[in-house]
All heavy atoms as an XYZ file, in Angstrom:
820
protein
N       0.844     -1.173     -0.013
C      -0.003      0.013      0.002
C       0.866      1.254      0.007
O       0.525      2.242     -0.572
C      -0.929     -0.018      1.189
C      -1.888      1.146      1.172
S      -3.393      0.662      1.925
C      -4.227      2.206      1.929
N       2.033      1.184      0.657
C       2.932      2.351      0.648
C       3.426      2.594     -0.765
O       3.584      3.767     -1.125
C       4.129      2.061      1.578
C       3.743      2.167      3.071
O       2.695      2.830      3.338
O       4.405      1.563      3.877
N       3.625      1.545     -1.543
C       4.084      1.697     -2.940
C       3.012      2.500     -3.719
O       3.372      3.355     -4.474
C       4.258      0.316     -3.578
C       4.742      0.348     -4.986
C       6.253      0.457     -5.069
O       6.969      0.261     -4.090
N       6.757      0.797     -6.206
N       1.751      2.170     -3.516
C       0.710      2.863     -4.238
C       0.616      4.333     -3.856
O       0.475      5.208     -4.670
C      -0.643      2.170     -4.000
C      -1.768      2.724     -4.816
C      -3.073      1.988     -4.583
O      -3.176      1.146     -3.705
N      -4.072      2.309     -5.356
N       0.748      4.645     -2.543
C       0.754      5.995     -2.068
C       1.916      6.800     -2.653
O       1.803      7.940     -3.038
C       0.764      6.081     -0.544
C      -0.575      5.755      0.084
O      -1.570      5.767     -0.608
N      -0.557      5.402      1.327
N       3.067      6.117     -2.738
C       4.245      6.783     -3.244
C       4.076      7.148     -4.743
O       4.396      8.248     -5.151
C       5.463      5.836     -3.095
O       6.582      6.399     -3.721
N       3.541      6.207     -5.535
C       3.352      6.497     -6.943
C       2.224      7.557     -7.145
O       2.368      8.394     -8.023
C       3.015      5.221     -7.742
O       1.802      4.709     -7.339
N       1.207      7.479     -6.317
C       0.145      8.503     -6.408
C       0.725      9.917     -6.061
O       0.426     10.883     -6.718
C      -0.998      8.168     -5.459
O      -1.493      6.859     -5.827
C      -2.123      9.143     -5.605
N       1.578      9.986     -5.051
C       2.173     11.256     -4.660
C       3.048     11.796     -5.806
O       3.073     12.977     -6.060
C       3.003     11.129     -3.389
C       2.146     10.904     -2.168
O       0.977     11.208     -2.187
N       2.723     10.358     -1.130
N       3.795     10.909     -6.468
C       4.664     11.338     -7.559
C       3.812     11.888     -8.721
O       4.136     12.873     -9.325
C       5.541     10.186     -8.044
O       6.302      9.713     -6.952
C       6.451     10.580     -9.163
N       2.740     11.138     -9.035
C       1.865     11.571    -10.153
C       1.179     12.889     -9.840
O       0.940     13.669    -10.750
C       0.833     10.487    -10.412
C       1.464      9.234    -11.043
C       0.432      8.080    -11.141
O      -0.774      8.317    -10.928
O       0.858      6.983    -11.440
N       0.860     13.134     -8.580
C       0.115     14.329     -8.195
C       1.018     15.529     -7.856
O       0.531     16.640     -7.756
C      -0.783     14.019     -7.021
N       2.300     15.289     -7.692
C       3.186     16.378     -7.285
C       3.343     17.422     -8.371
O       3.587     17.078     -9.542
C       4.558     15.823     -6.884
C       5.441     16.888     -6.278
C       6.714     16.270     -5.692
O       6.894     15.066     -5.646
N       7.605     17.139     -5.214
N       3.238     18.679     -8.022
C       3.379     19.774     -8.965
C       4.664     20.531     -8.660
O       5.061     20.706     -7.517
C       2.201     20.732     -8.838
C       0.831     20.113     -9.104
C      -0.304     21.109     -8.863
C       0.754     19.551    -10.530
N       5.336     20.942     -9.749
C       6.608     21.635     -9.656
C       6.511     23.032    -10.242
O       5.907     23.190    -11.294
C       7.691     20.854    -10.388
C       7.909     19.391     -9.995
C       8.876     18.738    -10.965
C       8.384     19.298     -8.573
N       7.133     23.977     -9.610
C       7.267     25.308    -10.171
C       8.483     25.319    -11.081
O       9.277     24.373    -11.071
C       7.475     26.350     -9.047
C       6.286     26.484     -8.083
C       5.091     27.158     -8.648
N       5.334     28.504     -9.114
C       5.164     29.629     -8.402
N       4.749     29.549     -7.181
N       5.443     30.791     -8.927
N       8.656     26.368    -11.871
C       9.703     26.403    -12.884
C      11.096     26.238    -12.273
O      11.980     25.610    -12.885
C       9.593     27.621    -13.781
C      10.492     27.408    -15.040
C       9.908     28.890    -13.018
C      10.174     28.319    -16.198
N      11.350     26.809    -11.096
C      12.687     26.650    -10.462
C      12.976     25.166    -10.164
O      14.114     24.724    -10.337
C      12.783     27.469     -9.182
C      12.903     28.930     -9.476
O      13.387     29.355    -10.528
N      12.423     29.752     -8.546
N      11.937     24.435     -9.739
C      12.094     23.008     -9.480
C      12.356     22.225    -10.784
O      13.199     21.340    -10.830
C      10.879     22.455     -8.742
C      10.607     23.130     -7.439
O      11.579     23.465     -6.702
O       9.420     23.371     -7.127
N      11.618     22.580    -11.811
C      11.753     21.929    -13.117
C      13.187     22.215    -13.674
O      13.858     21.333    -14.176
C      10.686     22.401    -14.098
C      10.940     21.821    -15.511
C       9.299     21.997    -13.601
N      13.642     23.472    -13.524
C      14.971     23.801    -13.969
C      16.048     23.007    -13.236
O      16.996     22.500    -13.846
C      15.199     25.324    -13.809
N      15.868     22.874    -11.957
C      16.838     22.128    -11.150
C      16.812     20.648    -11.532
O      17.871     20.011    -11.642
C      16.511     22.335     -9.671
C      17.620     21.977     -8.739
C      17.421     22.384     -7.261
N      16.026     22.649     -6.833
C      15.505     23.869     -6.643
N      16.227     24.938     -6.869
N      14.267     24.018     -6.242
N      15.657     20.104    -11.720
C      15.480     18.676    -12.067
C      16.052     18.329    -13.441
O      16.704     17.310    -13.632
C      14.021     18.273    -12.005
C      13.656     16.824    -12.208
C      14.275     15.963    -11.103
C      12.140     16.641    -12.177
N      15.846     19.225    -14.403
C      16.256     18.964    -15.774
C      17.624     19.561    -16.122
O      18.187     19.201    -17.149
C      15.265     19.573    -16.783
O      15.214     20.940    -16.601
C      13.882     18.913    -16.626
N      18.145     20.403    -15.261
C      19.368     21.172    -15.472
C      19.289     22.136    -16.680
O      20.243     22.558    -17.217
C      20.651     20.307    -15.632
O      20.569     19.609    -16.864
C      20.802     19.373    -14.448
N      18.048     22.476    -17.039
C      17.806     23.477    -18.083
C      17.552     24.837    -17.427
O      17.068     24.913    -16.306
C      16.596     23.102    -18.929
C      16.664     21.774    -19.685
C      15.293     21.438    -20.283
C      17.749     21.833    -20.756
N      17.843     25.898    -18.176
C      17.545     27.238    -17.663
C      16.031     27.491    -17.784
O      15.344     26.844    -18.611
C      18.342     28.299    -18.401
O      17.868     28.359    -19.758
N      15.537     28.457    -17.035
C      14.105     28.818    -17.116
C      13.788     29.336    -18.503
O      12.717     28.980    -19.064
C      13.764     29.835    -16.047
C      13.868     29.289    -14.618
C      13.337     30.229    -13.594
C      14.276     31.374    -13.335
N      13.862     32.260    -12.224
N      14.689     30.103    -19.096
C      14.384     30.630    -20.412
C      14.344     29.511    -21.489
O      13.536     29.533    -22.406
C      15.429     31.718    -20.849
O      16.739     31.165    -20.834
N      15.219     28.517    -21.326
C      15.190     27.364    -22.241
C      13.936     26.579    -22.083
O      13.315     26.221    -23.096
C      16.412     26.454    -21.937
S      16.523     25.025    -23.031
N      13.494     26.383    -20.868
C      12.215     25.665    -20.632
C      11.066     26.405    -21.298
O      10.260     25.806    -22.022
C      11.963     25.497    -19.137
C      12.979     24.515    -18.551
C      10.529     25.026    -18.856
C      13.011     24.505    -17.032
N      10.986     27.723    -21.105
C       9.929     28.504    -21.726
C       9.981     28.475    -23.241
O       8.945     28.364    -23.918
C       9.952     29.947    -21.195
C       9.497     30.021    -19.748
O       8.589     29.331    -19.329
N      10.161     30.856    -18.991
N      11.180     28.560    -23.807
C      11.327     28.493    -25.247
C      10.902     27.140    -25.767
O      10.144     27.031    -26.757
C      12.781     28.757    -25.631
C      13.122     28.636    -27.144
C      12.376     29.693    -27.921
C      14.611     28.709    -27.357
N      11.318     26.057    -25.134
C      10.970     24.723    -25.567
C       9.494     24.431    -25.396
O       8.904     23.689    -26.197
C      11.817     23.669    -24.850
C      13.225     23.643    -25.344
C      13.840     24.502    -26.213
C      14.227     22.662    -25.003
N      15.150     24.099    -26.398
C      15.426     23.020    -25.691
C      14.279     21.570    -24.169
C      16.595     22.260    -25.576
C      15.406     20.826    -24.060
C      16.561     21.169    -24.740
N       8.848     24.994    -24.380
C       7.399     24.828    -24.236
C       6.738     25.511    -25.449
O       5.816     24.926    -26.057
C       6.901     25.481    -22.924
C       5.392     25.645    -22.927
C       7.322     24.639    -21.735
N       7.167     26.701    -25.824
C       6.554     27.405    -26.962
C       6.825     26.658    -28.293
O       6.017     26.750    -29.184
C       7.009     28.846    -27.058
O       8.368     28.921    -27.366
N       7.949     25.940    -28.351
C       8.278     25.157    -29.559
C       7.739     23.742    -29.529
O       7.993     22.955    -30.397
C       9.818     25.047    -29.709
C      10.474     26.333    -30.109
O       9.767     27.246    -30.561
O      11.720     26.446    -29.967
N       6.947     23.456    -28.479
C       6.345     22.119    -28.311
C       7.376     21.021    -28.130
O       7.179     19.883    -28.497
C       5.414     21.749    -29.458
C       4.403     22.791    -29.795
C       3.214     22.721    -28.873
C       2.126     23.592    -29.380
N       1.661     24.583    -28.446
N       8.551     21.373    -27.542
C       9.618     20.427    -27.276
C       9.674     20.013    -25.818
O      10.524     19.215    -25.441
C      10.966     21.004    -27.692
C      11.107     21.258    -29.196
C      12.432     21.928    -29.497
N      13.581     21.160    -29.012
C      14.807     21.619    -28.958
N      15.079     22.854    -29.342
N      15.784     20.840    -28.522
N       8.813     20.569    -24.998
C       8.786     20.358    -23.580
C       7.347     20.333    -23.124
O       6.502     21.018    -23.704
C       9.582     21.485    -22.867
C       9.978     21.150    -21.461
C      11.087     20.347    -21.217
C       9.247     21.646    -20.407
C      11.478     20.064    -19.925
C       9.632     21.365    -19.105
C      10.746     20.577    -18.870
N       7.030     19.545    -22.090
C       5.625     19.496    -21.643
C       5.028     20.881    -21.258
O       5.706     21.738    -20.721
C       5.713     18.641    -20.349
C       6.967     17.836    -20.493
C       7.901     18.723    -21.273
N       3.781     21.040    -21.634
C       3.054     22.273    -21.315
C       2.809     22.365    -19.834
O       2.474     21.355    -19.171
C       1.714     22.280    -22.008
C       1.772     22.468    -23.522
C       1.876     23.924    -23.866
O       1.400     24.807    -23.115
O       2.462     24.195    -24.977
N       2.942     23.551    -19.244
C       2.623     23.697    -17.817
C       1.118     23.799    -17.634
O       0.350     24.056    -18.570
C       3.325     24.996    -17.456
C       3.323     25.800    -18.727
C       3.482     24.765    -19.841
N       0.742     23.647    -16.419
C      -0.654     23.885    -15.996
C      -0.708     25.303    -15.449
O       0.077     25.676    -14.564
C      -1.101     22.901    -14.912
C      -0.998     21.440    -15.440
C      -2.509     23.205    -14.409
C      -1.083     20.397    -14.320
N      -1.604     26.124    -15.979
C      -1.722     27.507    -15.488
C      -2.725     27.556    -14.381
O      -3.929     27.358    -14.646
C      -2.102     28.445    -16.663
O      -1.117     28.318    -17.703
C      -2.149     29.888    -16.199
N      -2.247     27.812    -13.174
C      -3.172     27.899    -12.036
C      -3.793     29.275    -11.963
O      -4.963     29.413    -11.531
C      -2.414     27.566    -10.716
C      -1.823     26.161    -10.654
C      -1.075     25.984     -9.310
C      -2.875     25.100    -10.822
N      -3.072     30.284    -12.275
C      -3.526     31.645    -12.418
C      -2.566     32.358    -13.345
O      -1.557     31.780    -13.746
C      -3.634     32.314    -11.038
S      -2.075     32.680    -10.262
N      -2.796     33.569    -13.772
C      -1.921     34.240    -14.754
C      -0.435     34.268    -14.379
O       0.430     34.273    -15.271
C      -2.489     35.625    -14.887
C      -3.920     35.496    -14.498
C      -3.947     34.421    -13.455
N      -0.126     34.222    -13.109
C       1.276     34.337    -12.692
C       1.859     33.051    -12.160
O       3.052     33.014    -11.796
C       1.460     35.438    -11.639
O       0.620     35.088    -10.519
C       1.079     36.805    -12.188
N       1.043     31.981    -12.071
C       1.534     30.726    -11.499
C       1.345     29.577    -12.510
O       0.200     29.250    -12.871
C       0.834     30.381    -10.195
C       1.325     29.059     -9.625
C       1.019     31.468     -9.176
N       2.480     29.026    -12.924
C       2.433     27.857    -13.833
C       3.195     26.730    -13.131
O       4.229     26.943    -12.490
C       3.114     28.164    -15.149
C       2.312     29.209    -15.928
C       2.974     29.508    -17.224
C       2.139     30.585    -17.966
N       2.679     30.930    -19.243
N       2.660     25.521    -13.274
C       3.290     24.351    -12.643
C       3.295     23.176    -13.637
O       2.547     23.177    -14.619
C       2.499     23.922    -11.381
C       2.604     24.983    -10.283
C       1.050     23.604    -11.674
N       4.165     22.240    -13.385
C       4.285     21.035    -14.193
C       4.059     19.854    -13.272
O       4.483     19.855    -12.095
C       5.668     20.916    -14.813
C       5.946     21.825    -15.952
C       5.884     21.492    -17.287
C       6.334     23.185    -15.927
N       6.205     22.567    -18.058
C       6.491     23.631    -17.220
C       6.567     24.121    -14.873
C       6.844     24.912    -17.580
C       6.907     25.400    -15.196
C       7.061     25.785    -16.540
N       3.482     18.799    -13.804
C       3.367     17.550    -13.080
C       4.720     16.858    -13.079
O       5.396     16.758    -14.111
C       2.345     16.599    -13.745
C       0.918     16.991    -13.554
C       0.008     15.888    -14.171
N      -1.360     16.355    -14.151
C      -1.931     16.969    -15.195
N      -1.302     17.202    -16.276
N      -3.191     17.348    -15.076
N       5.173     16.412    -11.952
C       6.448     15.716    -11.832
C       6.487     14.543    -12.804
O       7.485     14.298    -13.481
C       6.688     15.255    -10.380
C       7.923     14.386    -10.156
C       9.209     15.106    -10.572
C       8.017     13.938     -8.690
N       5.397     13.817    -12.864
C       5.360     12.622    -13.699
C       5.603     13.016    -15.189
O       6.284     12.295    -15.887
C       3.984     11.907    -13.546
C       3.984     10.554    -14.199
O       4.915      9.758    -13.972
N       2.973     10.272    -14.967
N       5.021     14.120    -15.655
C       5.246     14.567    -17.051
C       6.720     14.876    -17.304
O       7.248     14.591    -18.377
C       4.420     15.829    -17.338
C       2.895     15.555    -17.351
O       2.542     14.372    -17.425
O       2.138     16.544    -17.325
N       7.374     15.470    -16.316
C       8.799     15.822    -16.462
C       9.633     14.543    -16.488
O      10.547     14.417    -17.319
C       9.254     16.775    -15.341
C       8.425     18.060    -15.355
C      10.736     17.089    -15.489
C       8.407     18.800    -16.680
N       9.321     13.619    -15.619
C      10.074     12.318    -15.605
C       9.901     11.583    -16.898
O      10.900     11.072    -17.465
C       9.603     11.489    -14.389
C      10.225     10.078    -14.464
C      10.032     12.143    -13.085
N       8.706     11.523    -17.447
C       8.466     10.865    -18.727
C       9.233     11.593    -19.831
O       9.899     10.957    -20.688
C       6.967     10.843    -19.059
C       6.719     10.449    -20.504
C       6.255      9.877    -18.092
N       9.251     12.916    -19.841
C       9.986     13.706    -20.835
C      11.493     13.357    -20.769
O      12.146     13.149    -21.787
C       9.752     15.183    -20.666
C      10.481     16.018    -21.663
C      10.029     16.351    -22.931
C      11.781     16.636    -21.497
N      11.000     17.124    -23.535
C      12.061     17.308    -22.699
C      12.687     16.638    -20.465
C      13.252     17.984    -22.888
C      13.858     17.343    -20.663
C      14.162     18.000    -21.872
N      12.023     13.309    -19.563
C      13.465     12.968    -19.392
C      13.762     11.607    -19.938
O      14.735     11.406    -20.658
C      13.866     13.085    -17.905
C      13.831     14.562    -17.466
C      15.259     12.476    -17.674
C      13.997     14.759    -15.971
N      12.909     10.620    -19.653
C      13.080      9.273    -20.146
C      13.027      9.229    -21.712
O      13.817      8.542    -22.337
C      12.014      8.325    -19.624
C      12.189      8.037    -18.141
O      13.316      8.255    -17.607
O      11.227      7.584    -17.497
N      12.169     10.041    -22.300
C      12.079     10.111    -23.769
C      13.346     10.687    -24.367
O      13.785     10.240    -25.436
C      10.852     10.961    -24.159
C       9.562     10.275    -23.929
C       8.371     11.235    -24.176
O       8.527     12.434    -24.274
N       7.185     10.668    -24.241
N      13.956     11.652    -23.691
C      15.195     12.237    -24.202
C      16.314     11.204    -24.195
O      17.123     11.184    -25.106
C      15.596     13.448    -23.373
C      14.562     14.561    -23.285
C      13.883     14.838    -24.611
O      14.492     15.227    -25.579
N      12.576     14.612    -24.652
N      16.330     10.351    -23.175
C      17.310      9.299    -23.137
C      17.167      8.344    -24.293
O      18.155      7.947    -24.912
C      17.173      8.574    -21.792
O      18.020      7.476    -21.746
N      15.924      7.973    -24.629
C      15.669      7.065    -25.715
C      16.052      7.728    -27.016
O      16.687      7.135    -27.902
C      14.194      6.626    -25.745
C      13.857      5.890    -27.012
C      13.892      5.778    -24.539
N      15.705      9.034    -27.211
C      16.049      9.741    -28.395
C      17.537      9.816    -28.616
O      18.036      9.650    -29.718
C      15.497     11.184    -28.349
C      14.061     11.335    -28.630
C      13.680     12.798    -28.594
C      12.205     13.003    -28.699
N      11.850     14.440    -28.574
N      18.332     10.068    -27.571
C      19.771     10.190    -27.697
C      20.385      8.845    -28.079
O      21.312      8.804    -28.889
C      20.404     10.736    -26.463
O      20.316      9.833    -25.392
N      19.846      7.750    -27.573
C      20.333      6.436    -27.956
C      20.020      6.148    -29.441
O      20.847      5.635    -30.152
C      19.722      5.335    -27.079
C      20.241      5.316    -25.680
C      19.572      4.238    -24.853
C      20.050      4.350    -23.409
N      19.334      3.373    -22.562
N      18.820      6.529    -29.877
C      18.437      6.320    -31.277
C      19.244      7.178    -32.202
O      19.698      6.733    -33.247
C      16.943      6.610    -31.500
C      16.045      5.564    -30.886
O      16.499      4.458    -30.541
N      14.801      5.935    -30.667
N      19.559      8.425    -31.829
C      20.372      9.300    -32.615
C      21.819      8.775    -32.714
O      22.422      8.850    -33.766
C      20.367     10.703    -32.050
C      19.050     11.419    -32.291
C      18.946     12.756    -31.556
O      19.796     13.092    -30.722
N      17.944     13.518    -31.889
N      22.306      8.212    -31.661
C      23.658      7.661    -31.684
C      23.726      6.454    -32.629
O      24.662      6.326    -33.380
C      24.099      7.230    -30.274
N      22.681      5.630    -32.591
C      22.616      4.494    -33.507
C      22.519      4.975    -34.960
O      23.141      4.424    -35.869
C      21.448      3.599    -33.167
N      21.699      6.030    -35.192
C      21.578      6.574    -36.563
C      22.893      7.110    -37.065
O      23.237      6.952    -38.244
C      20.513      7.673    -36.616
C      19.106      7.109    -36.414
O      18.906      5.913    -36.562
O      18.190      7.940    -36.150
N      23.684      7.766    -36.189
C      24.970      8.277    -36.607
C      25.947      7.170    -36.965
O      26.696      7.275    -37.920
C      25.556      9.146    -35.480
C      24.937     10.500    -35.350
C      25.614     11.324    -34.275
C      24.915     12.661    -34.124
N      25.508     13.442    -33.032
N      25.900      6.073    -36.213
C      26.763      4.917    -36.531
C      26.408      4.376    -37.897
O      27.285      4.053    -38.687
C      26.636      3.840    -35.458
C      27.326      4.165    -34.190
C      27.188      3.018    -33.188
C      27.842      3.401    -31.874
N      27.659      2.322    -30.855
N      25.131      4.245    -38.168
C      24.708      3.739    -39.494
C      25.106      4.710    -40.599
O      25.539      4.307    -41.650
C      23.159      3.495    -39.479
C      22.830      2.307    -38.562
C      22.635      3.259    -40.888
C      21.360      2.124    -38.289
N      24.947      5.983    -40.357
C      25.297      7.007    -41.366
C      26.769      7.005    -41.663
O      27.199      7.385    -42.765
C      24.873      8.368    -40.895
N      27.634      6.594    -40.722
C      29.074      6.618    -40.924
C      29.586      5.390    -41.673
O      30.770      5.313    -42.006
C      29.801      6.741    -39.581
C      29.642      8.123    -39.006
O      29.459      9.079    -39.703
N      29.728      8.220    -37.664
N      28.725      4.401    -41.910
C      29.141      3.252    -42.684
C      29.250      3.663    -44.154
O      28.325      4.239    -44.694
C      28.114      2.090    -42.528
C      28.071      1.622    -41.080
C      28.479      0.929    -43.468
C      27.038      0.615    -40.780
N      30.409      3.401    -44.798
C      30.566      3.796    -46.194
C      29.522      3.128    -47.073
O      29.111      1.994    -46.837
C      31.945      3.269    -46.548
C      32.616      2.916    -45.257
C      31.562      2.714    -44.241
N      29.097      3.858    -48.096
C      28.074      3.328    -48.985
C      28.602      2.213    -49.882
O      27.875      1.336    -50.308
C      27.461      4.428    -49.821
O      28.443      5.069    -50.598
N      29.868      2.235    -50.179
C      30.470      1.183    -50.979
C      30.798     -0.005    -50.068
O      31.289      0.165    -48.986
C      31.786      1.653    -51.646
C      31.579      2.651    -52.741
C      32.892      2.943    -53.387
C      32.730      3.855    -54.556
N      34.007      4.114    -55.242
N      30.550     -1.174    -50.588
C      30.913     -2.356    -49.797
C      32.371     -2.723    -50.108
O      32.969     -2.190    -51.035
C      29.998     -3.522    -50.200
O      30.266     -3.937    -51.498
N      32.893     -3.641    -49.386
C      34.269     -4.074    -49.587
C      34.401     -4.691    -50.976
O      35.427     -4.616    -51.618
C      34.733     -5.060    -48.481
C      36.224     -5.328    -48.547
C      33.972     -6.342    -48.595
C      37.066     -4.197    -48.075
N      33.345     -5.257    -51.504
C      33.331     -5.844    -52.831
C      33.569     -4.782    -53.886
O      34.172     -5.045    -54.911
C      32.014     -6.562    -53.042
C      31.925     -7.402    -54.286
C      30.552     -8.106    -54.301
C      30.415     -8.897    -55.565
N      29.102     -9.526    -55.638
N      33.073     -3.572    -53.675
C      33.219     -2.488    -54.647
C      34.618     -1.907    -54.658
O      35.039     -1.297    -55.657
C      32.248     -1.349    -54.356
C      30.802     -1.775    -54.519
O      30.537     -2.688    -55.315
O      29.946     -1.155    -53.832
N      35.364     -2.095    -53.599
C      36.683     -1.460    -53.480
C      37.855     -2.406    -53.727
O      38.969     -1.991    -53.838
C      36.869     -0.783    -52.100
O      36.714     -1.779    -51.104
C      35.882      0.333    -51.918
N      37.575     -3.697    -53.755
C      38.618     -4.666    -54.016
C      38.298     -5.472    -55.269
O      37.202     -6.037    -55.381
C      38.754     -5.657    -52.795
C      39.803     -6.691    -53.056
C      39.034     -4.893    -51.496
N      39.218     -5.461    -56.201
C      39.054     -6.224    -57.427
C      40.063     -7.348    -57.472
O      41.223     -7.182    -57.077
C      39.241     -5.359    -58.660
C      38.158     -4.326    -58.821
C      38.357     -3.466    -60.072
O      39.335     -3.730    -60.808
O      37.571     -2.568    -60.274
N      39.677     -8.472    -57.989
C      40.618     -9.571    -58.172
C      41.045     -9.560    -59.631
O      40.212     -9.600    -60.527
C      39.970    -10.929    -57.806
C      40.927    -12.056    -58.050
C      39.462    -10.879    -56.375
N      42.342     -9.511    -59.868
C      42.896     -9.538    -61.228
C      42.983    -10.999    -61.653
O      43.597    -11.815    -60.976
C      44.309     -8.876    -61.241
C      44.842     -8.652    -62.634
O      44.320     -9.313    -63.589
O      45.736     -7.851    -62.790
N      42.325    -11.343    -62.784
C      42.265    -12.753    -63.223
C      43.627    -13.256    -63.582
O      43.880    -14.491    -63.452
C      41.291    -12.866    -64.381
N      44.511    -12.378    -64.063
C      45.844    -12.836    -64.499
C      46.769    -13.105    -63.331
O      47.632    -13.972    -63.367
C      46.467    -11.824    -65.411
C      45.705    -11.662    -66.715
C      46.266    -10.515    -67.571
O      47.335    -10.011    -67.237
O      45.595    -10.164    -68.537
N      46.599    -12.360    -62.261
C      47.493    -12.490    -61.093
C      46.633    -12.908    -59.896
O      45.534    -12.386    -59.718
C      48.200    -11.146    -60.778
C      49.080    -10.692    -61.888
C      49.689     -9.349    -61.545
C      50.481     -8.802    -62.692
N      50.992     -7.469    -62.420
N      47.128    -13.734    -59.063
C      46.347    -14.198    -57.931
C      46.316    -13.200    -56.752
O      45.810    -13.508    -55.701
C      47.023    -15.500    -57.495
C      48.415    -15.370    -57.988
C      48.357    -14.523    -59.220
N      46.879    -12.006    -56.928
C      46.890    -11.052    -55.828
C      45.689    -10.096    -55.958
O      45.005    -10.024    -56.946
C      48.165    -10.241    -55.885
O      48.251     -9.486    -57.095
N      45.448     -9.382    -54.866
C      44.344     -8.371    -54.838
C      44.821     -7.041    -55.339
O      45.950     -6.635    -55.070
C      43.811     -8.250    -53.408
C      43.145     -9.464    -52.842
C      42.761     -9.203    -51.365
C      41.877     -9.821    -53.609
N      43.967     -6.320    -55.995
C      44.250     -4.975    -56.468
C      43.296     -4.050    -55.738
O      42.084     -4.168    -55.836
C      44.066     -4.900    -57.958
C      44.313     -3.542    -58.565
C      44.072     -3.607    -60.067
C      44.145     -2.256    -60.664
N      43.786     -2.303    -62.081
N      43.800     -3.063    -55.022
C      42.983     -2.087    -54.293
C      42.633     -0.942    -55.237
O      43.501     -0.356    -55.845
C      43.706     -1.557    -53.066
C      44.152     -2.691    -52.127
C      42.836     -0.559    -52.297
C      43.042     -3.489    -51.545
N      41.347     -0.643    -55.332
C      40.883      0.439    -56.200
C      40.530      1.613    -55.266
O      39.724      1.468    -54.375
C      39.659      0.024    -57.032
C      39.127      1.151    -57.845
C      39.986     -1.191    -57.875
N      41.118      2.775    -55.518
C      40.839      3.940    -54.717
C      39.775      4.797    -55.396
O      39.778      4.949    -56.602
C      42.100      4.816    -54.525
C      43.184      4.114    -53.779
N      43.155      3.948    -52.397
C      44.289      3.453    -54.185
C      44.217      3.262    -52.032
N      44.910      2.937    -53.104
N      38.893      5.408    -54.561
C      37.891      6.301    -55.127
C      36.589      5.732    -55.105
O      35.571      5.767    -55.187
């Protein structure tokens, strides 16, 4: 039952921008810019001067960034593989039993 209360508290906890900045290590201006660019979770507006974020939304966003960075790293590895295969760069000369390396 304590586990359920703990998860309910996490889902219900609201954070002000200073807390979000500390949790994500982003600046307040970056958070506001990314919210306007739809790159960061939208805050809940309690009144014109008070905006809060659900802790759970921020944790999910952080987890998504981790997955994105892993996918981008894998994409970069694939992009760095040369388009020519080894078969395209090595020719076997029928007259000589040695390999001839073709550059270019």
